[in-house]
Each structure stands twice: as C-alpha cells, then as structure tokens.
matplotlib code that plots the C-alpha trace (Angstrom):
import matplotlib.pyplot as plt

x = [-2.7, -3.2, -0.3, 0.6, 3.0, 5.4, 5.9, 9.3, 10.5, 14.1, 15.9, 18.7, 21.2, 19.1, 18.3, 14.8, 12.7, 9.6, 6.6, 3.7, 2.1, -0.9, -3.0, -4.1, -6.8, -6.5, -5.4, -3.7, -3.5, -0.5, 1.2, 4.6, 6.9, 8.6, 11.8, 10.6, 11.2, 8.7, 9.4, 6.9, 8.1, 6.3, 6.1, 6.9, 9.9, 10.9, 11.0, 11.0, 7.7, 8.0, 9.2, 8.5, 9.7, 7.3, 7.8, 6.1, 3.1, 3.3, 4.7, 7.6, 8.3, 11.9, 13.2, 17.0, 17.6, 16.4, 16.4, 19.7, 21.8, 21.0, 18.4, 20.6, 23.7, 21.7, 20.5, 24.0, 25.5, 22.9, 21.3, 17.7, 15.7, 15.5, 12.1, 11.2, 10.5, 8.2, 5.6, 4.4, 2.0, 0.1, 1.7, 2.6, 3.7, 1.7, -0.3, -1.7, -5.4, -6.3, -8.8, -9.9, -8.8, -6.0, -5.1, -1.3, 0.6, 4.3, 5.9, 9.5, 11.2, 14.6, 17.0, 16.6, 18.3, 21.8, 24.6, 27.5, 29.9, 30.2, 26.5, 25.5, 22.7, 23.8, 22.0, 20.5, 19.6, 16.0, 13.8, 10.6, 8.1, 5.0, 2.0, -0.8, -4.2, -5.4, -8.1, -9.6, -10.8, -8.4, -5.9, -3.8, -1.1, 1.5, 4.8, 7.5, 11.1, 10.2, 13.3, 16.9, 18.6, 20.6, 17.5, 15.8, 18.9, 19.0, 15.3, 15.8, 18.9, 17.1, 14.1, 16.4, 18.3, 15.2, 13.8, 10.7, 11.8, 13.1]
y = [-8.5, -12.1, -12.5, -10.9, -8.0, -6.2, -2.5, -0.9, 2.7, 3.1, 5.7, 8.0, 5.2, 3.0, 0.7, -0.8, -0.4, -2.5, -0.3, -2.7, -5.8, -5.8, -9.0, -10.3, -8.1, -5.5, -1.9, 0.6, 4.4, 6.2, 9.6, 10.2, 13.0, 14.1, 12.1, 9.0, 5.7, 2.9, -0.8, -3.7, -7.3, -10.6, -11.3, -15.0, -14.8, -11.1, -11.2, -7.7, -6.6, -2.8, 0.4, 4.1, 7.5, 10.3, 13.5, 16.9, 16.2, 12.5, 9.1, 7.8, 4.1, 3.0, 0.0, 0.0, 0.9, -2.4, -4.9, -4.2, -1.4, -2.2, 0.5, 3.1, 2.1, 2.1, 5.6, 6.9, 5.2, 6.1, 9.2, 7.8, 5.3, 1.6, 1.2, -2.3, -2.1, -4.3, -3.8, -1.4, 1.3, 4.2, 5.8, 9.4, 10.5, 11.9, 9.2, 9.9, 10.1, 6.8, 8.6, 5.3, 1.7, 1.4, 5.1, 5.7, 8.6, 9.3, 10.5, 11.8, 10.9, 11.9, 10.5, 7.7, 4.3, 4.7, 4.9, 2.5, 5.1, 3.9, 3.0, 6.5, 8.4, 11.6, 14.7, 15.3, 11.7, 11.4, 8.4, 8.5, 5.9, 5.0, 4.2, 2.2, 2.1, -1.4, -0.4, 2.9, 1.9, 1.1, 2.9, 0.2, 0.9, -1.2, 0.6, -1.0, -0.7, 0.2, -1.3, -1.3, -4.6, -4.4, -3.9, -6.9, -9.0, -8.1, -8.9, -12.3, -13.0, -12.1, -14.2, -17.2, -16.8, -16.6, -19.8, -18.0, -18.6, -21.8]
z = [6.9, 7.9, 10.3, 13.7, 13.1, 15.4, 15.0, 15.6, 15.8, 14.5, 16.7, 15.6, 15.9, 13.6, 16.5, 16.2, 19.4, 19.6, 20.1, 19.8, 18.2, 15.8, 15.6, 12.2, 10.6, 13.3, 13.0, 15.3, 15.4, 16.8, 16.7, 15.3, 14.3, 11.0, 10.5, 12.4, 10.7, 11.4, 10.6, 10.4, 10.9, 11.1, 14.9, 14.7, 12.5, 12.6, 8.8, 7.4, 5.8, 5.2, 6.6, 6.1, 7.1, 8.2, 6.2, 6.4, 4.3, 3.4, 4.3, 2.2, 2.0, 2.6, 0.7, 0.7, 4.4, 5.7, 2.8, 1.1, -0.2, -3.8, -4.3, -2.6, -4.6, -7.9, -7.2, -6.4, -9.4, -12.0, -10.7, -10.8, -8.8, -9.5, -10.9, -9.5, -5.8, -3.8, -2.7, -5.3, -4.2, -5.7, -8.7, -7.7, -11.2, -14.0, -15.9, -19.4, -20.0, -21.7, -24.2, -25.8, -26.1, -28.7, -28.4, -28.4, -26.8, -26.6, -23.4, -23.2, -20.0, -18.6, -17.9, -20.4, -20.2, -18.9, -21.3, -21.9, -20.3, -16.7, -16.8, -15.9, -17.6, -19.3, -18.0, -21.4, -21.9, -23.1, -23.8, -25.7, -24.5, -26.5, -24.3, -25.9, -24.0, -23.1, -20.6, -19.5, -16.0, -14.4, -16.6, -18.2, -20.8, -22.7, -22.7, -25.0, -24.0, -20.4, -18.8, -20.0, -20.9, -17.7, -15.5, -17.2, -16.7, -13.0, -12.5, -14.1, -12.0, -8.8, -9.7, -10.5, -7.3, -5.2, -6.7, -8.0, -11.6, -13.1]

ax = plt.figure().add_subplot(projection="3d")
ax.plot(x, y, z, "-o")
ax.set_aspect("equal")
plt.show()
C-alpha cells in the first residue's frame, strides 16, 4: 500500500474502534479471534479500503457490510453470490487444467443464470460454460456467456454512474 491506513476492529455493535495506523509500505502483525471483523480505511480521508472476518481456518473478505447492501441483497434474492466484487483475490474454486493453448473444456455450473420468474434461479438450473485456453501459465481462459444480461447491464450502469465509463 502506498498510503497511510487506519485499522479498526468492529465490535459486536458494529462500532468501529481504531486499533492502529500503518504507514505506507509498512506491515503490522496482530492477534485476533474467530468472528472478529477488521476494517482498513485511508487515514487521511477515512475512505473504506477493505474488511474481513476471521474464521476458524481462513480469513473471509467482507464486501456488502461496509460498502452497500447490494451484494447481500443480491445473494438473498437470487440464492447465489454476485460475481463482480472488488478487489478480486485468489480464486478458491476449481479451475480446469489448461492442457494446451486452444483446448476447450465444458463445465456445468449450478445455479445457472437466473430465470425470468422473479429473477430467482431454479434449484435445478444448470448452465454449461465453454472454457477455451488462451494461456497455460498463468491459467487464462475465455468463457463465453459468463454473465447474465442483467449482470452486464448492472456493471455498465455502475461504471457510468461512477464516471469510469463514458
């Protein structure tokens, strides 16, 4: 990181309590407990950077809790996570072996794109994605029909409203 960051612990009332400051390029080690939520903010502006919750064997990033309720609402409404979160981190799901450049593999995922009926994916909804290998190291695939039309429209709307897309 190239800015000074403040670290906050979110208590059981979701009140953020400042626990320290990290200078640009520095690091800090600290102990925590399962269930604790940690929040990073830019010190000068208090702009949200990221947050995570400590779990038994891993750390899980939290997006909707501090940014907006969109991701949480989307999950409740559709039964699966919104795929576009920032910042993106390591992929934790299975990734196909690329075999060779140009190789194609089909992967069945569920639930598929949500249906017209209330925008909710049916439990038996399946979607077959075709993955074409572009590179072996790192693994890079082209996946056609990766997002639904509604997801694409939402991404474009958000980009236009943020001024990032004209």
